[in-house]
C-alpha positions as CSV (number, residue, x, y, z in Angstrom):
1,M,19.9,-12.2,45.4
2,R,21.5,-14.2,42.6
3,A,19.3,-17.2,43.4
4,L,16.2,-15.0,43.2
5,R,17.2,-13.6,39.8
6,S,17.7,-17.2,38.6
7,I,14.3,-18.2,39.8
8,A,12.8,-15.1,38.1
9,R,14.4,-15.9,34.8
10,H,13.2,-19.5,34.9
11,A,9.7,-18.2,35.8
12,V,9.7,-15.9,32.8
13,V,10.9,-18.7,30.5
14,A,8.2,-21.0,31.8
15,L,5.5,-18.4,31.3
16,V,6.6,-17.8,27.7
17,V,6.7,-21.5,26.9
18,S,3.2,-21.9,28.4
19,L,1.8,-19.0,26.4
20,L,3.3,-20.4,23.2
21,A,1.8,-23.8,23.9
22,N,-1.6,-22.3,24.5
23,G,-1.4,-20.1,21.4
24,T,-1.5,-16.9,23.5
25,V,1.7,-15.6,22.0
26,A,2.5,-16.1,18.4
27,A,6.1,-17.1,17.7
28,Q,7.7,-15.1,14.8
29,E,9.7,-16.9,12.2
30,G,13.3,-15.8,11.9
31,V,14.4,-14.6,8.5
32,D,17.3,-12.5,7.3
33,L,15.3,-9.8,5.8
34,E,11.7,-8.4,5.8
35,L,11.2,-6.8,2.4
36,V,8.1,-5.0,1.1
37,L,8.2,-4.4,-2.7
38,L,6.2,-1.3,-3.4
39,A,5.6,-1.2,-7.2
40,D,4.0,1.6,-9.2
41,G,0.4,0.7,-10.1
42,S,-0.9,4.3,-10.5
43,R,-2.7,5.6,-13.5
44,S,0.5,6.5,-15.3
45,I,1.2,2.7,-15.7
46,D,-0.9,1.1,-18.4
47,A,-1.8,-2.6,-18.6
48,A,1.1,-3.6,-20.8
49,E,3.6,-1.8,-18.5
50,L,2.1,-3.3,-15.4
51,R,2.5,-6.8,-16.9
52,F,6.1,-6.2,-17.9
53,Q,6.8,-4.8,-14.5
54,R,5.4,-7.9,-12.7
55,E,7.3,-10.1,-15.1
56,G,10.5,-8.2,-14.2
57,Y,10.0,-8.9,-10.5
58,A,9.0,-12.5,-11.1
59,T,12.1,-13.2,-13.2
60,A,14.4,-11.4,-10.9
61,M,13.2,-13.2,-7.8
62,Q,14.0,-16.6,-9.5
63,D,17.4,-15.5,-10.7
64,P,20.3,-17.8,-9.5
65,A,22.3,-14.9,-8.2
66,V,19.3,-13.7,-6.1
67,L,18.7,-17.2,-4.8
68,A,22.4,-17.5,-4.0
69,A,22.2,-14.2,-2.0
70,I,19.3,-15.6,0.0
71,G,21.2,-18.9,0.6
72,G,24.1,-16.9,2.0
73,G,22.2,-15.5,4.9
74,Y,22.1,-16.8,8.5
75,Y,18.6,-18.2,8.2
76,Q,18.9,-18.7,4.4
77,R,15.4,-17.3,3.9
78,I,13.8,-13.9,3.5
79,A,10.2,-12.7,3.9
80,V,8.6,-10.7,1.0
81,A,5.3,-8.9,0.3
82,Y,4.5,-7.3,-3.0
83,V,2.2,-4.2,-3.1
84,E,1.1,-2.1,-6.1
85,W,0.4,1.4,-5.0
86,G,-2.0,3.9,-6.6
87,G,-4.3,6.4,-5.1
88,A,-4.9,6.8,-1.3
89,H,-7.8,4.3,-1.4
90,S,-6.2,1.9,-3.9
91,Q,-3.2,0.2,-2.5
92,K,-3.2,-3.5,-3.5
93,L,-1.5,-6.3,-1.7
94,I,-0.8,-8.5,-4.7
95,V,1.5,-11.1,-2.9
96,P,0.9,-11.4,0.9
97,W,3.9,-12.1,3.1
98,M,5.7,-15.3,2.2
99,A,9.1,-16.8,3.0
100,I,11.4,-17.4,0.1
101,D,14.2,-19.9,0.7
102,G,14.9,-21.4,-2.7
103,P,13.7,-22.1,-6.2
104,E,10.3,-23.6,-5.3
105,S,9.2,-20.8,-3.0
106,A,10.6,-18.2,-5.5
107,A,8.5,-19.9,-8.2
108,R,5.4,-19.7,-6.0
109,F,6.0,-16.0,-5.5
110,A,6.3,-15.5,-9.3
111,D,3.1,-17.5,-9.9
112,T,1.1,-15.6,-7.4
113,L,2.4,-12.3,-8.8
114,L,1.7,-13.1,-12.4
115,S,-1.7,-14.7,-11.9
116,S,-3.2,-11.8,-10.0
117,T,-5.9,-9.9,-11.9
118,D,-6.1,-7.2,-9.2
119,R,-4.5,-3.8,-9.7
120,A,-4.3,-0.3,-8.2
121,E,-5.9,2.8,-9.5
122,G,-5.7,6.5,-9.2
123,V,-2.9,9.1,-8.9
124,N,0.2,9.0,-6.7
125,A,-0.4,8.5,-3.0
126,I,3.2,7.7,-2.1
127,G,2.7,8.8,1.6
128,T,0.0,6.2,1.9
129,A,2.1,3.6,0.2
130,I,5.1,4.1,2.6
131,A,2.8,4.1,5.6
132,L,1.1,0.8,4.4
133,A,4.5,-0.8,3.8
134,H,5.7,0.2,7.3
135,E,2.5,-1.2,8.8
136,L,3.0,-4.5,6.9
137,I,6.5,-4.8,8.4
138,E,5.3,-4.0,12.0
139,T,2.5,-6.5,11.9
140,N,3.8,-9.6,10.0
141,A,4.7,-13.0,11.4
142,Y,8.4,-12.7,10.7
143,D,11.4,-11.3,12.6
144,A,14.5,-10.0,11.0
145,A,17.3,-7.6,12.0
146,R,16.9,-5.8,8.6
147,K,13.7,-4.4,7.4
148,V,13.5,-2.7,3.9
149,I,10.8,-0.9,1.9
150,D,11.7,-1.2,-1.8
151,F,9.9,1.6,-3.6
152,S,9.7,1.9,-7.4
153,G,7.9,4.5,-9.5
154,D,8.1,6.9,-12.4
155,S,7.4,10.0,-10.3
156,A,8.3,11.3,-6.9
157,N,5.2,13.5,-6.6
158,N,2.7,12.8,-3.9
159,M,-0.6,13.9,-5.3
160,D,-3.2,12.1,-3.2
161,G,-3.7,11.2,0.5
162,P,-1.6,12.2,3.5
163,P,1.8,13.9,3.1
164,L,4.8,11.8,2.3
165,A,7.3,13.3,4.8
166,P,5.7,12.1,8.0
167,A,5.2,8.6,6.7
168,R,8.8,8.4,5.6
169,A,10.1,9.9,8.9
170,Q,8.1,7.3,10.9
171,A,9.5,4.4,8.9
172,L,13.0,5.6,9.2
173,A,12.7,6.3,12.9
174,A,11.6,2.7,13.3
175,G,14.8,1.5,11.7
176,V,13.3,0.7,8.3
177,T,15.5,1.4,5.3
178,I,13.8,2.7,2.1
179,N,15.5,2.0,-1.2
180,G,14.3,3.2,-4.6
181,L,14.1,2.2,-8.2
182,A,13.6,5.3,-10.3
183,V,11.8,4.3,-13.5
184,L,12.9,6.9,-16.1
185,C,10.8,5.3,-18.9
186,Y,9.1,1.9,-19.2
187,A,8.1,1.3,-22.8
188,C,8.0,5.1,-23.3
189,S,4.2,5.1,-23.8
190,G,4.2,8.5,-22.1
191,P,6.6,11.3,-21.5
192,P,9.2,10.9,-18.8
193,V,9.3,13.3,-15.9
194,S,11.0,16.6,-16.6
195,Y,13.2,16.6,-13.4
196,D,16.0,14.5,-12.0
197,L,14.0,11.6,-10.7
198,V,17.0,9.9,-8.9
199,S,17.7,13.1,-7.0
200,A,14.0,13.5,-6.2
201,F,13.9,10.0,-4.8
202,E,17.0,10.7,-2.6
203,R,15.5,14.0,-1.3
204,S,12.0,12.9,-0.4
205,I,11.6,9.1,-0.5
206,T,14.6,6.9,0.3
207,G,16.6,6.9,3.5
208,G,18.0,4.8,6.3
209,P,21.3,2.9,6.7
210,G,22.8,1.9,3.4
211,S,19.9,3.2,1.3
212,F,20.3,3.7,-2.4
213,V,18.5,4.5,-5.7
214,I,18.9,2.5,-8.9
215,S,17.5,3.8,-12.2
216,A,16.1,2.0,-15.2
217,D,15.0,3.4,-18.6
218,N,13.8,0.5,-20.7
219,T,12.4,-3.0,-20.4
220,T,15.8,-4.8,-20.4
221,R,17.4,-2.6,-17.9
222,F,14.3,-2.7,-15.6
223,T,14.6,-6.4,-15.0
224,D,18.4,-6.2,-14.5
225,A,17.9,-3.3,-12.1
226,V,15.4,-5.2,-10.1
227,R,17.8,-8.2,-9.9
228,R,20.7,-6.1,-8.8
229,K,18.7,-4.2,-6.3
230,L,17.4,-7.5,-4.8
231,I,20.9,-8.8,-4.5
232,L,22.1,-5.7,-2.7
233,E,19.1,-5.7,-0.3
234,I,19.3,-9.4,0.5
235,A,23.0,-9.5,1.0
236,G,22.9,-6.3,3.0
237,K,25.7,-4.8,1.1
238,P,26.3,-1.0,0.9
239,A,25.7,0.6,-2.4
240,R,26.5,3.9,-4.0
241,T,23.6,6.4,-3.7
242,K,23.3,6.5,-7.4
243,A,23.8,3.0,-8.6
244,P,24.1,2.6,-12.4
245,A,21.3,0.9,-14.3
246,S,23.5,-1.5,-16.1
């Protein structure tokens, strides 16, 4: 019986090797983290705010502390995709999946992000955004033990598309963690929400092991909040539910 089991194991290994050689099975690249950055691109975000938001993510991804966190992992690389969410029919993949393993790849991420002229439109379709992010994680070419959706926005209201709760529940059931960046005010071109945005994120958007919400209320704090959030996500460290913005 033991000999038969050994033969069976060798047969399975040989089959997998053969399939890989013939391109039938795609080998996934090992990374420490699969991370979808879901950034607010809805109609409440004007062109100037959108630009500053992208600059914040581009700067944070190249920060030495963020790169050090990436270098501290087992594979020393992470996989990242950047999506700007808007209405149900306007979810834009601005930066497709790419591996980041040091300054050069982080710079490529930043260049791709800042050079894009595409943008989302419409009112909040957060349920659609979470479902899209989950699909991107399930269908990419990477394999990581940790999978995170990083949602940022200036509202927790789902005003378009399918409901948020089922999309969130499906992602959490699949082992995906959803973290949040509650934007209390960008450049204050419009009125902030009249409710506790951090608490609203905690109730209806974020969840999963070690999930957290960080808040930001001006341009300086936004970039710093993104940097700190990336470090926590990459390093896989637990964070307080309500992490301070500075």
